[in-house]
DRENDO-1510 file (C-alpha; in Angstrom, 1 decimal, always signed):
<recs>
REC; n; res; u; v; w
REC; 1; MET; +41.3; +94.7; +108.1 .
REC; 2; ILE; +44.1; +97.5; +107.6 .
REC; 3; ASP; +43.4; +100.6; +106.3 .
REC; 4; PHE; +46.4; +101.9; +104.9 .
REC; 5; ASN; +46.9; +104.1; +102.1 .
REC; 6; ILE; +50.1; +102.6; +100.3 .
REC; 7; ASP; +50.8; +104.9; +97.2 .
REC; 8; THR; +51.3; +108.0; +99.4 .
REC; 9; LEU; +54.0; +106.0; +101.5 .
REC; 10; GLN; +55.4; +104.9; +98.1 .
REC; 11; LYS; +55.3; +109.2; +96.7 .
REC; 12; SER; +57.1; +109.7; +100.2 .
REC; 13; LEU; +59.6; +106.7; +99.6 .
REC; 14; ASP; +60.7; +106.9; +96.8 .
REC; 15; GLY; +58.9; +103.1; +95.8 .
REC; 16; LYS; +57.5; +99.9; +96.7 .
REC; 17; PHE; +61.2; +99.3; +97.1 .
REC; 18; ASN; +61.7; +101.5; +100.3 .
REC; 19; VAL; +58.4; +100.8; +101.4 .
REC; 20; ALA; +58.8; +96.8; +102.2 .
REC; 21; HIS; +62.0; +97.4; +103.5 .
REC; 22; LEU; +61.1; +100.2; +105.7 .
REC; 23; ILE; +57.9; +97.3; +106.9 .
REC; 24; ILE; +60.5; +95.1; +106.9 .
REC; 25; ASN; +62.7; +97.0; +109.8 .
REC; 26; ARG; +60.1; +97.5; +111.3 .
REC; 27; VAL; +59.3; +94.6; +112.0 .
REC; 28; LYS; +62.6; +93.2; +112.6 .
REC; 29; LYS; +63.0; +95.9; +115.3 .
REC; 30; LEU; +59.2; +95.0; +116.8 .
REC; 31; LYS; +61.1; +91.0; +117.2 .
REC; 32; THR; +63.8; +92.6; +119.2 .
REC; 33; GLY; +60.9; +94.4; +122.2 .
REC; 34; VAL; +61.6; +97.9; +121.2 .
REC; 35; GLU; +58.1; +99.9; +122.5 .
REC; 36; SER; +55.3; +100.0; +120.1 .
REC; 37; LYS; +55.0; +103.1; +118.7 .
REC; 38; VAL; +51.1; +102.4; +118.7 .
REC; 39; ASN; +49.1; +100.1; +120.6 .
REC; 40; ARG; +49.0; +96.9; +119.7 .
REC; 41; ARG; +45.8; +95.7; +119.0 .
REC; 42; MET; +44.0; +91.7; +120.0 .
REC; 43; ARG; +46.2; +89.3; +118.5 .
REC; 44; GLU; +47.9; +91.6; +115.9 .
REC; 45; LYS; +51.0; +90.5; +113.8 .
REC; 46; ASP; +54.0; +92.1; +114.2 .
REC; 47; ILE; +53.1; +93.7; +110.6 .
REC; 48; VAL; +49.9; +95.0; +111.5 .
REC; 49; LEU; +51.9; +96.5; +113.2 .
REC; 50; ALA; +54.2; +97.7; +111.7 .
REC; 51; ILE; +52.1; +99.0; +108.9 .
REC; 52; ARG; +49.4; +101.2; +111.4 .
REC; 53; GLU; +52.9; +101.8; +112.7 .
REC; 54; ILE; +54.1; +103.7; +109.6 .
REC; 55; ASP; +51.1; +104.7; +108.2 .
REC; 56; SER; +50.3; +106.8; +111.6 .
REC; 57; THR; +52.3; +110.0; +113.2 .
REC; 58; GLU; +54.3; +109.2; +115.2 .
REC; 59; LEU; +56.6; +106.7; +113.9 .
REC; 60; GLU; +59.8; +109.5; +111.8 .
REC; 61; TYR; +61.5; +107.8; +108.9 .
REC; 62; THR; +63.2; +109.4; +106.5 .
REC; 63; LEU; +64.7; +108.2; +102.5 .
REC; 64; ASP; +68.7; +108.3; +102.6 .
REC; 65; GLU; +68.6; +109.1; +99.1 .
REC; 66; SER; +72.5; +108.9; +98.3 .
REC; 67; SER; +72.4; +105.1; +99.5 .
REC; 68; THR; +69.6; +103.7; +97.7 .
REC; 69; ARG; +71.4; +105.4; +94.4 .
REC; 70; GLU; +75.1; +104.0; +94.5 .
REC; 71; ARG; +73.0; +101.1; +95.1 .
REC; 72; GLN; +70.7; +101.3; +91.4 .
REC; 73; VAL; +74.4; +102.3; +90.1 .
REC; 74; GLU; +76.0; +99.5; +91.3 .
REC; 75; LEU; +73.2; +97.3; +89.8 .
REC; 76; ALA; +73.3; +99.0; +86.6 .
REC; 77; GLU; +77.4; +98.5; +86.1 .
REC; 78; ALA; +76.5; +95.7; +87.3 .
REC; 79; VAL; +74.2; +94.5; +84.9 .
REC; 80; LEU; +76.6; +96.4; +81.6 .
REC; 81; GLU; +78.7; +93.9; +82.6 .
REC; 82; ASP; +76.8; +91.6; +82.0 .
REC; 83; ARG; +76.4; +92.1; +78.7 .
REC; 84; GLY; +79.8; +93.0; +77.4 .
REC; 85; ASP; +80.7; +89.3; +78.5 .
REC; 86; ARG; +77.9; +87.7; +76.1 .
REC; 87; SER; +79.1; +89.4; +72.9 .
</recs>
């Protein structure tokens, strides 16, 4: 079982989408053979290891706010265009 406080991480990363994205990216790196920042436990899956790394202070990450905001703006514009087509 993982002892992990996701609420704190969600606040620091501005939402659960960014948390999921961070976990997925770290799992991909681990699968390519990148050395883990924490010791792997016996028979531990990559996703559990990635979550433990993110929860530890060993792994550094930053939130690129500009790219997140651009995606939200693009999505909002696409929704507005779709609604305009229905009228």
